[in-house]
C-alpha positions as CSV (number, residue, x, y, z in Angstrom):
1,M,28.0,123.6,-73.5
2,S,27.0,126.2,-71.0
3,D,23.4,126.2,-72.3
4,M,22.9,122.6,-71.3
5,D,21.5,121.6,-67.9
6,D,24.1,118.9,-67.6
7,V,27.6,119.9,-68.8
8,N,28.4,116.2,-69.3
9,T,25.7,115.7,-71.9
10,T,26.8,115.2,-75.5
11,I,25.2,116.8,-78.5
12,T,24.2,113.4,-79.9
13,S,22.6,110.7,-77.9
14,Q,23.1,106.9,-78.0
15,F,23.6,105.2,-81.4
16,G,24.2,108.6,-83.0
17,H,20.6,109.8,-82.6
18,S,19.8,113.5,-82.4
19,S,19.4,114.9,-78.9
20,Q,17.0,117.6,-77.9
21,E,20.0,119.9,-77.4
22,L,21.0,119.5,-81.0
23,M,17.5,120.2,-82.3
24,N,17.3,123.4,-80.2
25,L,20.7,124.4,-81.4
26,L,19.6,124.1,-85.1
27,L,16.3,125.9,-84.5
28,T,17.2,128.6,-82.1
29,G,21.0,128.8,-82.0
30,Q,21.1,127.7,-78.3
31,A,21.8,124.1,-77.2
32,V,19.3,124.2,-74.3
33,S,18.0,121.0,-72.9
34,N,14.2,121.8,-72.7
35,V,11.4,123.0,-74.9
36,F,9.4,125.1,-72.5
37,D,9.6,128.9,-72.4
38,N,12.3,130.8,-70.5
39,S,14.1,129.1,-67.6
40,M,12.9,127.5,-64.4
41,V,14.8,127.9,-61.2
42,L,14.1,124.8,-59.1
43,S,16.6,125.5,-56.3
44,E,19.6,127.6,-55.6
45,D,21.9,125.0,-57.3
46,L,19.6,123.8,-60.0
47,S,18.0,125.6,-62.9
48,C,16.5,124.3,-66.2
49,H,17.0,126.3,-69.3
50,G,14.4,126.5,-72.1
51,I,13.6,128.6,-75.2
52,Q,14.2,132.3,-74.5
53,S,12.4,133.9,-77.4
54,R,10.2,133.2,-80.5
55,P,12.3,131.3,-83.1
56,A,11.9,131.6,-86.8
57,I,10.8,127.9,-87.1
58,G,8.7,126.2,-84.5
59,Y,8.9,122.7,-83.0
60,L,6.3,120.2,-81.8
61,S,6.7,116.9,-80.1
62,I,4.7,113.7,-79.8
63,L,6.0,113.4,-76.3
64,E,3.6,116.3,-75.2
65,S,0.6,114.2,-76.2
66,L,2.0,111.5,-73.9
67,R,2.5,114.1,-71.1
68,Y,6.2,113.5,-71.0
69,C,7.0,117.2,-71.7
70,E,5.3,120.5,-72.4
71,V,6.3,122.5,-75.5
72,G,6.3,126.2,-74.8
73,D,4.4,128.9,-76.6
74,Y,7.6,130.3,-78.2
75,Y,7.9,127.1,-80.2
76,K,4.2,126.8,-80.9
77,S,4.0,130.3,-82.3
78,P,7.2,130.9,-84.3
79,L,7.8,133.9,-86.6
80,F,7.0,131.8,-89.7
81,P,4.3,129.1,-90.0
82,I,6.7,126.2,-90.2
83,W,7.1,123.5,-87.6
84,V,9.4,120.6,-87.1
85,V,7.5,117.7,-85.6
86,G,9.4,115.1,-83.6
87,S,7.9,111.6,-83.4
88,T,9.2,108.4,-81.9
89,S,11.5,107.5,-84.8
90,H,11.7,110.4,-87.3
91,F,11.1,114.1,-87.9
92,S,8.5,115.7,-90.1
93,V,7.9,119.2,-91.3
94,L,4.5,121.0,-91.2
95,F,3.8,124.4,-92.8
96,G,0.8,126.6,-93.4
97,D,-0.2,130.2,-94.4
98,E,-0.1,133.3,-92.4
99,R,-3.5,132.6,-90.9
100,C,-1.9,129.9,-88.7
101,L,-0.1,132.5,-86.6
102,K,-2.9,135.0,-86.1
103,E,-3.5,135.8,-82.5
104,S,-5.9,138.3,-80.9
105,K,-4.7,140.9,-78.4
106,S,-6.3,139.0,-75.6
107,D,-4.5,135.8,-76.5
108,M,-1.1,137.7,-76.6
109,L,-1.9,139.3,-73.3
110,L,-2.7,136.0,-71.7
111,E,0.4,134.3,-73.0
112,K,2.6,137.2,-71.8
113,C,1.1,137.0,-68.3
114,R,1.4,133.2,-68.3
115,R,5.1,133.2,-69.2
116,A,5.9,135.7,-66.4
117,F,3.9,133.7,-63.9
118,K,5.5,130.4,-64.9
119,K,9.0,131.9,-64.8
120,V,8.8,132.3,-61.0
121,E,6.4,129.4,-60.4
122,G,9.1,126.7,-60.6
123,G,8.9,123.2,-61.9
124,G,5.5,121.9,-62.9
125,E,2.2,123.7,-63.0
126,N,1.3,124.4,-59.4
127,G,-1.2,127.1,-60.3
128,F,0.2,129.4,-57.6
129,I,3.3,131.4,-56.6
130,P,4.6,132.6,-53.2
131,V,3.5,136.1,-52.2
132,D,7.0,137.4,-52.1
133,K,7.5,136.5,-55.8
134,L,4.8,138.9,-57.0
135,N,7.4,141.7,-57.2
136,E,9.4,139.7,-59.8
137,V,6.3,138.9,-61.9
138,L,5.3,142.6,-61.9
139,E,8.8,143.6,-63.0
140,E,8.7,141.0,-65.8
141,L,5.4,142.5,-67.0
142,D,6.6,146.2,-66.5
143,L,3.7,146.8,-64.1
144,K,5.6,147.8,-60.9
145,V,5.6,151.5,-61.8
146,Q,2.0,151.4,-62.7
147,V,0.9,150.0,-59.3
148,G,2.9,152.7,-57.5
149,G,6.2,151.0,-56.6
150,N,6.8,148.9,-53.5
151,G,3.8,150.3,-51.7
152,G,1.5,149.3,-54.5
153,V,3.1,145.9,-54.6
154,Q,2.4,145.3,-51.0
155,T,-1.2,146.5,-51.5
156,L,-1.6,144.1,-54.4
157,Q,0.0,141.3,-52.3
158,A,-2.5,141.8,-49.5
159,Y,-5.4,141.9,-52.1
160,L,-4.4,138.7,-54.0
161,E,-3.2,136.6,-51.1
162,V,-5.3,133.6,-50.2
163,S,-6.5,134.2,-46.6
164,G,-3.2,134.0,-44.9
165,A,-1.9,131.0,-46.9
166,G,1.1,133.0,-48.3
167,I,0.3,132.1,-51.9
168,I,-1.3,133.8,-54.9
169,L,-3.5,131.7,-57.3
170,W,-3.1,132.0,-61.1
171,D,-6.8,132.9,-61.6
172,D,-6.8,135.8,-59.1
173,F,-3.5,137.0,-60.6
174,W,-4.7,136.9,-64.2
175,K,-7.9,138.8,-63.3
176,A,-6.0,141.6,-61.7
177,S,-3.0,141.8,-64.1
178,S,-5.2,141.7,-67.2
179,R,-7.0,144.8,-65.9
180,L,-3.7,146.5,-65.0
181,M,-2.3,145.9,-68.5
182,T,-5.5,147.3,-70.1
183,G,-5.2,150.6,-68.3
184,S,-7.1,150.1,-65.0
185,S,-5.6,151.5,-61.8
186,L,-4.9,149.5,-58.6
187,E,-7.4,151.6,-56.6
188,S,-10.2,150.8,-59.1
189,I,-9.4,147.1,-58.9
190,V,-9.4,147.0,-55.1
191,S,-12.5,149.2,-54.8
192,S,-14.5,147.3,-57.3
193,S,-13.8,144.0,-55.5
194,S,-14.9,145.5,-52.2
195,S,-18.2,146.7,-53.8
196,Q,-18.8,143.3,-55.3
197,D,-18.2,141.7,-51.9
198,Q,-20.7,144.0,-50.3
199,D,-23.3,143.4,-53.0
200,S,-22.9,139.6,-52.6
201,M,-23.4,140.0,-48.9
202,Q,-26.6,142.0,-49.4
203,V,-27.9,139.4,-51.9
204,D,-27.2,136.6,-49.4
205,A,-28.9,138.5,-46.6
206,T,-31.9,139.1,-48.9
207,N,-32.1,135.4,-49.8
208,N,-31.9,134.4,-46.1
209,N,-34.8,136.7,-45.3
210,N,-36.8,135.3,-48.2
211,N,-36.2,131.8,-47.1
212,H,-37.2,132.7,-43.5
213,D,-40.5,134.3,-44.8
214,D,-41.2,131.2,-46.9
215,H,-40.8,129.0,-43.8
216,V,-43.1,131.2,-41.7
217,D,-45.8,131.5,-44.3
218,V,-47.9,128.3,-44.0
219,A,-51.2,129.6,-45.2
220,G,-51.1,127.5,-48.4
221,P,-50.3,128.1,-52.0
222,P,-50.7,131.7,-53.3
223,L,-53.7,132.6,-55.4
224,L,-53.1,133.2,-59.0
225,I,-54.3,136.3,-60.8
226,T,-56.0,135.9,-64.2
227,Q,-55.6,138.2,-67.1
228,H,-58.7,140.1,-66.1
229,G,-57.4,140.9,-62.7
230,K,-59.5,138.3,-60.8
231,E,-58.4,135.7,-58.4
232,D,-58.0,132.3,-59.9
233,N,-59.4,129.6,-57.5
234,N,-59.0,126.8,-59.9
235,N,-55.6,126.1,-58.5
236,N,-57.1,125.5,-55.0
237,N,-59.9,123.4,-56.5
238,N,-57.4,121.3,-58.4
239,N,-55.4,120.8,-55.2
240,T,-58.6,119.7,-53.4
241,N,-59.5,117.2,-56.1
242,T,-56.0,115.8,-56.2
243,N,-56.0,115.3,-52.4
244,S,-59.4,113.5,-52.6
245,M,-58.1,111.3,-55.4
246,V,-55.1,110.3,-53.4
247,A,-57.2,109.6,-50.4
248,S,-59.5,107.3,-52.4
249,M,-56.7,105.4,-54.0
250,P,-56.2,101.8,-52.8
251,Y,-53.0,101.2,-50.8
252,A,-53.0,104.8,-49.9
253,V,-52.2,103.8,-46.3
254,P,-48.8,102.0,-46.0
255,Q,-49.1,98.3,-45.3
256,S,-46.6,95.8,-44.1
257,D,-45.1,93.2,-46.4
258,E,-47.0,90.4,-44.5
259,E,-50.3,92.2,-44.9
260,L,-49.8,92.7,-48.6
261,A,-48.7,89.1,-49.1
262,K,-51.8,87.8,-47.3
263,K,-54.0,90.1,-49.3
264,L,-52.6,89.1,-52.7
265,A,-52.7,85.4,-51.7
266,A,-56.3,85.7,-50.7
267,E,-57.1,87.4,-54.0
268,W,-55.3,84.6,-56.0
269,G,-56.7,81.8,-53.8
270,S,-53.3,80.3,-53.2
271,M,-52.8,81.0,-49.5
272,P,-54.9,79.7,-46.6
273,T,-56.0,82.4,-44.3
274,D,-56.3,80.2,-41.2
275,T,-53.1,79.3,-39.4
276,A,-54.6,76.1,-38.0
277,E,-55.1,74.9,-41.5
278,V,-51.4,75.5,-42.2
279,D,-50.4,73.5,-39.2
280,R,-52.6,70.5,-40.3
281,T,-51.3,70.4,-43.9
282,T,-47.7,71.1,-43.2
283,K,-45.4,68.1,-42.5
284,S,-42.0,68.1,-41.0
285,D,-38.9,66.5,-42.4
286,E,-39.1,63.8,-39.7
287,D,-42.7,62.9,-40.9
288,Y,-41.6,62.5,-44.5
289,A,-38.6,60.4,-43.4
290,R,-40.9,58.0,-41.4
291,E,-43.2,57.6,-44.3
292,L,-40.4,56.8,-46.7
293,Q,-38.9,54.3,-44.2
294,A,-42.3,52.6,-43.8
295,Q,-42.7,52.3,-47.6
296,W,-39.2,50.9,-48.0
297,D,-39.7,48.4,-45.2
298,A,-43.0,47.2,-46.6
299,E,-41.5,46.7,-50.1
300,L,-38.7,44.6,-48.6
301,A,-41.2,42.5,-46.5
302,G,-43.6,42.0,-49.4
303,H,-46.4,43.9,-47.7
304,P,-48.4,46.8,-49.1
305,P,-47.2,50.2,-47.9
306,P,-49.1,51.4,-44.9
307,S,-51.5,54.3,-45.2
308,T,-50.1,57.6,-44.0
309,S,-52.1,60.1,-42.0
310,T,-52.1,63.8,-42.7
311,G,-52.4,64.9,-39.1
312,M,-50.0,65.0,-36.2
313,E,-52.3,62.6,-34.2
314,G,-51.0,59.6,-36.3
315,D,-47.6,59.5,-34.8
316,D,-48.3,56.5,-32.6
317,D,-49.6,54.5,-35.6
318,D,-46.5,55.3,-37.6
319,D,-44.4,54.1,-34.8
320,A,-46.3,50.8,-34.7
321,V,-45.9,50.3,-38.4
322,D,-42.2,50.9,-38.1
323,L,-41.8,48.3,-35.4
324,A,-43.9,45.7,-37.3
325,S,-41.8,46.3,-40.4
326,Q,-38.6,45.9,-38.6
327,A,-39.8,42.6,-36.9
328,A,-40.8,41.2,-40.3
329,M,-37.5,42.0,-41.8
330,T,-35.7,40.3,-38.9
331,D,-37.8,37.1,-39.4
332,N,-37.1,37.0,-43.1
333,V,-33.4,37.3,-42.5
334,A,-33.5,34.5,-39.9
335,R,-35.4,32.1,-42.2
336,S,-33.0,32.7,-45.1
């Protein structure tokens, strides 16, 4: 019961189903509540226990594909190529040959560093640890003596810390720790990083100078050298021909939308070019209403519809026709 995160948890869940504690007890001999590697200390009063070493038989869960949990590397790489797979309603067994468990030295080194990093990282995958936790990680990896004790730990802390933020990122830690575990010294790691920074600064300065020279040089495109060592002027000739072609192209000069519309309408013959003609042929809504009213009145009175004019000067005639039509309608109503 002491292995469980909650001492009140039972070994079987509701309806007699198997709990994760029971599966871990059968596979590892410890009734821990989680499937990740080692233990996570979330606070002073709360810690979550996981798998402490590689078991003989592994375990996989469908819940990991749903991102509900993360199965640790201990369960994923057991001593024998046999895995119990937990699904939503039942368990299955997978097995393979010895090739399933083959790992390279770099893979084993990566997993060892990752376990030590996650052990002090806390809950979740933050990707960083506090600077003061680096000592615990180095002790877990047996690297504290190699870096030179507490003094070397402080040097490595200053080297890996993210610009006064008080944290160390996983990528930076992995680069340094992998070199330490393969035999490199702390001095070589720090000095190589300093030389790389200086080289990058020199490269940036060179690029800035080149960019400045490019901006200053406005003499035109450089001359090409042919295979016989002579200057190739074809490039300049091609540029001249291209510029002349562009200059001779129609619409080379930007035109407004109105100008382009008038030009296209003039080519198609669908737009009058004189604004006075537009004024003479265009009628307003009021003009159309008067014409329709006159036609309707004439039909009711039994007279032919009056002729309509196309100009604005016929407004007086239209008014006279309207008055005559209204008078005729009044007489017809009175007689009836």
